[in-house]
C-alpha positions, 0 to 999 in steps of 0.5 A, spaced: 945 168 785 938 166 786 934 173 785 930 172 792 937 172 795 939 179 793 934 181 798 934 176 803 939 170 806 933 165 807 926 165 807 926 166 815 930 173 814 924 175 809 919 174 814 922 178 819 924 183 814 917 184 811 914 184 818 918 189 820 917 193 813 909 192 814 910 195 822 914 201 820 911 203 813 906 208 817 913 212 821 916 211 814 911 215 810 911 220 816 918 221 816 918 222 808 912 227 809 917 231 813 921 232 808 916 236 804 918 242 808 925 243 806 923 241 799 918 247 799 923 252 802 928 250 797 924 252 791 926 260 791 934 258 791 934 251 787 929 252 782 922 247 780 926 243 776 930 240 782 924 239 786 921 234 780 925 228 781 924 228 789 917 229 788 917 223 783 921 219 788 917 221 794 911 218 790 914 212 788 915 210 795 908 212 797 905 207 792 910 202 794 907 202 801 900 202 799 897 196 801 895 193 795 901 194 792 905 191 798 900 185 798 902 184 791 909 186 790 911 187 797 919 186 798 920 187 790 916 193 790 920 196 796 926 195 792 924 198 786 922 204 790 929 205 793 933 204 786 928 209 783 929 214 789 937 214 789 936 215 781 932 221 782 936 224 787 942 224 783 938 227 777 936 232 782 943 234 784 944 234 777 938 239 776 939 244 782 941 251 780 943 253 787 949 251 792 949 243 792 954 242 798 947 244 802 943 238 799 948 232 798 945 229 804 938 228 801 940 221 800 941 219 807 933 218 808 932 213 803 938 209 805 936 209 812 929 206 810 933 201 805 937 199 811 931 196 815 928 192 809 933 188 806 939 183 807 946 186 809 950 185 803 945 188 798 944 194 803 952 196 804 952 195 796 947 200 795 950 205 800 957 204 796 953 205 789 949 211 792 956 214 794 959 213 787 953 216 784 953 222 789 960 223 788 960 222 780 954 227 779 956 233 784 963 233 781 960 233 774 955 238 775 958 243 781 966 242 780 967 249 782 963 249 789 967 242 791 974 245 789 973 251 794 972 246 799 972 238 798 970 235 805 963 238 802 963 232 798 966 226 802 963 228 808 955 227 806 958 220 803 961 217 809 955 220 813 951 215 808 955 209 811 954 211 818 946 211 817 947 204 814 951 201 819 946 204 825 940 202 821 942 195 821 945 195 828 937 196 830 935 192 825 939 186 827 936 187 835 929 187 832 930 181 829 933 177 834 928 180 840 922 178 835 925 171 834 925 171 842 918 173 842 915 168 838 919 162 841 916 157 847 923 157 851 921 150 854 919 147 848 922 151 842 916 151 838 912 157 836 908 161 841 901 164 841 904 171 839 907 167 832 900 164 832 897 170 832 901 172 826 900 166 822 892 167 823 892 174 821 896 172 815 892 166 813 886 170 814 888 175 808 891 169 804 884 165 804 880 171 802 884 171 795 886 164 794 879 161 797 883 155 800 880 151 805 884 151 812 884 146 817 885 148 825 888 142 829 887 143 836 892 138 840 891 136 848 895 132 852 891 126 856 891 126 863 897 131 863 894 134 870 895 128 873 902 127 871 904 134 874 900 133 880 903 126 882 910 126 879 912 134 879 913 139 874 919 137 872 916 130 870 911 135 866 916 139 863 920 132 860 913 130 858 912 137 854 918 137 851 918 130 848 911 131 845 913 137 842 919 134 839 914 128 836 909 133 834 914 137 830 917 131 827 911 129 825 908 135 822 912 134 816 914 142 816 907 145 818 909 149 824 906 147 831 905 152 836 904 151 843 898 154 845 898 154 853 900 148 858 899 142 854 895 144 848 898 145 841 895 148 835 896 147 827 894 151 822 894 148 815 892 150 808 890 147 802 887 140 805 880 137 806 877 133 811 881 127 809 887 130 809 886 133 816 884 127 819 890 124 816 895 129 819 892 129 825 892 121 826 899 121 824 901 126 829 896 122 834 901 116 833 907 119 833 905 122 841 903 115 843 911 113 842 915 110 847 914 112 854 917 119 857 919 119 865 915 112 865 909 115 863 905 113 857 903 118 853 897 120 848 894 126 846 886 127 843 885 131 837 880 136 835 880 139 827 875 143 824 876 145 816 873 150 813 869 150 806 872 152 800 869 159 799 867 161 806 874 164 808 877 163 814 874 165 821 879 163 826 874 164 832 869 160 829 874 155 827 877 154 834 870 153 837 868 148 832 875 144 833 875 145 841 868 142 841 871 136 837 877 136 842 872 135 848 868 130 844 875 126 843 876 126 851 869 124 852 869 118 848 875 116 851 882 120 849 887 118 844 883 119 838 882 124 832 875 127 832 872 132 827 867 138 827 863 135 822 863 128 826 857 124 828 860 124 835 861 131 835 854 135 839 852 141 835 849 143 841 855 143 845 858 147 839 853 152 840 854 152 848 862 153 847 861 159 842 856 162 846 861 162 852 867 164 848 863 171 846 864 174 853 871 177 852 877 175 857 879 180 862 885 185 860 891 182 862 895 186 867 901 187 864 906 185 870 912 186 866 911 193 865 906 195 871 911 197 877 911 204 877 917 204 882 921 201 877 920 208 872 923 215 871 920 221 867 924 218 862 923 211 862 916 208 863 919 201 867 924 196 868 923 193 861 923 200 858 930 201 861 932 194 860 931 195 852 935 201 853 941 197 855 940 191 851 940 196 844 946 199 847 950 193 848 947 190 841 949 196 837 956 197 841 960 194 835 956 198 830 957 204 834 964 203 834 965 203 827 960 209 826 964 213 831 970 212 827 967 214 820 964 220 824 971 222 827 974 220 819 969 225 816 971 231 822 979 230 821 978 231 814 976 238 814 981 240 819 986 242 813 980 247 810 977 249 817 982 249 822 984 244 828 980 248 833 974 244 830 977 238 833 977 241 841 969 241 842 969 234 838 974 231 842 971 233 849 964 231 847 966 224 844 970 223 851 963 225 854 959 220 850 964 214 851 963 215 859 956 216 858 955 209 854 959 206 859 955 208 864 949 205 861 951 198 863 953 200 870 949 205 873 942 204 877 938 209 872 942 209 865 937 213 862 939 219 865 947 218 863 944 216 856 940 222 855 946 227 858 951 223 853 947 225 847 946 232 849 954 233 850 955 230 843 950 236 841 953 241 845 960 239 842 957 239 835 954 246 836 961 248 839 964 246 833 959 250 828 961 256 833 969 255 832 969 254 824 964 259 822 959 258 816 964 254 812 962 248 816 955 249 814 955 243 809 956 238 815 950 240 819 947 233 818 951 230 823 946 233 828 941 229 825 945 222 824 946 222 831 938 222 832 936 215 829 941 211 834 939 215 840 931 215 839 931 208 838 933 207 845 929 212 848 922 212 849 917 217 846 918 223 851 926 222 851 925 222 843 922 229 844 927 232 848 933 229 843 929 233 838 928 239 841 935 240 844 938 238 837 934 243 833 935 248 838 943 248 838 943 247 831 939 254 830 942 257 835 950 256 833 948 257 825 944 263 826 950 266 831 955 265 826 951 265 819 944 269 820 946 272 813 947 266 809 941 262 812 937 268 811 939 267 803 938 260 803 934 257 809 935 250 806 941 250 810 938 249 817 931 247 815 934 241 811 938 238 817 933 239 822 927 236 817 932 230 816 933 230 824 925 229 825 925 224 820 930 220 823 927 221 830 921 218 827 923 212 824 928 211 830 923 211 835 918 207 831 923 201 831 925 202 838 918 202 840 917 196 836 924 192 839 921 194 846 914 191 844 917 185 842 921 185 848 915 185 853 912 180 849 919 175 849 919 176 857 911 176 859 906 171 858 901 174 852 894 171 856 895 173 863 900 178 863 905 174 868 912 174 866 914 167 863 920 162 863 925 167 859 924 172 865 924 167 870 931 164 868 934 172 868 931 173 875 934 166 877 941 168 875 940 175 878 938 172 885 943 166 884 950 170 883 948 175 889 954 175 894 953 170 899 950 173 906 944 177 902 937 176 904 932 170 904 929 168 898 922 165 898 919 161 892 911 159 892 909 154 886 902 155 885 897 150 881 890 151 879 885 146 882 882 141 877 883 146 871 883 140 866 876 139 868 874 146 867 878 146 860 874 139 858 867 142 861 867 149 858 872 149 852 879 152 852 877 160 851 873 159 858 879 156 861 883 162 858 878 167 861 879 163 868 887 163 868 887 171 866 882 173 871 886 168 877 893 171 875 890 178 876 887 176 883 894 173 885 898 178 882 893 183 886 896 180 893 903 181 891 908 187 893 910 191 887 917 188 887 915 181 888 914 178 881 909 172 878 911 167 873 907 163 868 911 156 867 906 152 864 899 151 863 895 153 870 902 153 874 906 159 876 912 161 880 912 167 885 919 169 887 919 173 894 926 176 895 927 179 902 922 174 905 922 168 909 918 162 909 913 164 915 912 171 911 911 167 904 906 162 907 902 168 909 902 171 902 900 164 899 894 164 904 892 171 902 893 168 894 889 162 896 883 166 899 883 171 893 883 166 888 877 162 892 873 168 894 868 169 887 867 165 881 872 167 875 869 167 869 863 164 872 867 158 874 868 155 881 876 155 881 881 154 887 889 154 887 893 149 891 900 152 893 907 150 895 912 154 899 919 153 901 924 159 902 932 159 902 935 161 909 938 168 910 946 168 909 946 162 904 947 162 897 940 162 894 939 155 890 933 156 885 933 148 883 933 146 891 928 151 893 923 150 887 924 142 889 922 143 896 916 148 894 913 143 888 914 137 893 909 141 898 904 143 892 904 136 891 902 134 898 897 140 898 894 136 892 894 129 896 891 133 902 885 135 898 887 141 894 885 148 896 890 149 901 897 152 902 903 147 904 910 149 906 916 144 905 918 140 912 913 143 916 905 144 916 900 147 911 894 152 911 887 148 909 881 152 906 878 154 913 885 157 915 886 152 920 894 148 920 893 142 916 897 136 917 904 135 916 907 135 909 911 129 907 919 130 907 920 132 900 924 126 898 918 122 899 916 118 893 909 121 890 
């Protein structure tokens, strides 16, 4: 097998896991640092020699995460650190002078960290090898301790598998969510989020390689006219076709949908000639057969960096944007480079000056509704993240629960059957809580209560079995990872405090003298639980962040097509007879001219500010979605067309009230509504609203039109009746 395949299945998995490793590195270092406390506490009981291999393992991990080492060796450095850590921990057990049954859980944390960074087969094989090494060393050096209570050997080994499966489940959820977050739903191309990551990667890469970088901006010609005359459905078909042609002609170079009808390519190792040839190839590909009866062309602006200048994305974008503007002014359907005579240097400077002003911070609509939040979860997105993690990890959770059950049952011959009573009861409560996560309106409470019940059951088991079960205290810690990955930070704090309090109370009640003689018995499981919570919380926060990115537009803060599809499915499948739903389709007027005259960065600032104004006119439970460049859809549940037109008029007035980013801007809106008592048909309602929007454009823009009735003009007076939706445009 190829050496690289030892760590990852393919390049895509490698990219995802390296990205995860880089983001988790600070949390992993904190988790390792927490274990310094039990290490210091252990010295009087276990001796200095045992500490030396553990210190070496920690140093190796820290070195592997250092930025210079990570950049140079990356995955292989982390893999070497993992293998070294396992060997050092086995050696540490062999050198221990105290009772080893209480420290056999130490390899659990390295196993957790490895499970987040390498391919599944390698991780499972590593877990098996670690288990074998742990068992072998323990039997060879502490047979007398194991003979007294054999479960003290295999329970930590089973817990290694438990944490491995749990970590891989959350890891897989992260990777799936990451894919959702970086892919444009309509075209299937990579989106702005992915472009940002690529820009950061290229910027760093060029510092060392001194390669030249070409930035190519693509803008479809007269796309605004297509949308305004044929409607958004035809516009979507054009975008999909253009995206496919660009991707096929790019020859493996990633194409990013920058927004609306704009696309970006970042190409390394090319000069002006090669960059122009690539852009010309792309231009010819776009101008293929007509799409939906529309002849399709695109204009291109290209900027190429000098060999030793590095890559400054903002500067390159302004230069390429100026070249694109020159291509548009020269007649469209052509390629211009920033250094061409046709490109006005003064225009470049003007655009650079306009680009210097910061864009307004986008309003994160996906996470702004306080009515959806509770003290435990901030908003509906956080709640959806919790449910999603539970559903995605259900299969793995069943396997881990089975392993924990096997571990507990295996202790019965030595500790008595009474041990099973609290464990079984708490297990039933956890199962009920897990099921409630998918059915209750506030699933976070059921989830938290399930965890608390689990820890109460474990504490009761300690009270029943006494000090003989102290070797199994890491079971408290293992549960911390999965739960902390699902809940936000304050929930994780509650979990840690609850588990630590129960662990301390139960163990001190039945074995205060044993813990006084060997504090590691209690300190190590608590520290391990805190470490698990740190890593789990970091992974969960990352998945939640990606989830927000997957359903919201990074520029405007509005929800995106993914969120729209989910909301449509929810509204469509409600029982017949529920309230009406109104649909507003909004489109900025002459936005293409704003982009062409002021540059795309100025256009972005206009979009962000207009989106804020629009959202400010909606109720907290109304939702606004960006479905294309300057196009938005607003869903108003429980609202008829009469009320919706008033909302649309408020939006129109708010947008036109003052300039946005220094530019005069207006918006046209089309309104349609489903009838109360009928099944909501989004496609039909959208078609009506879109037809009304086209009528508003034809009537002069900056107005609201209502499907099948009349519209509201810029003076607030009723406009002429809109045409029937079926009338050709």
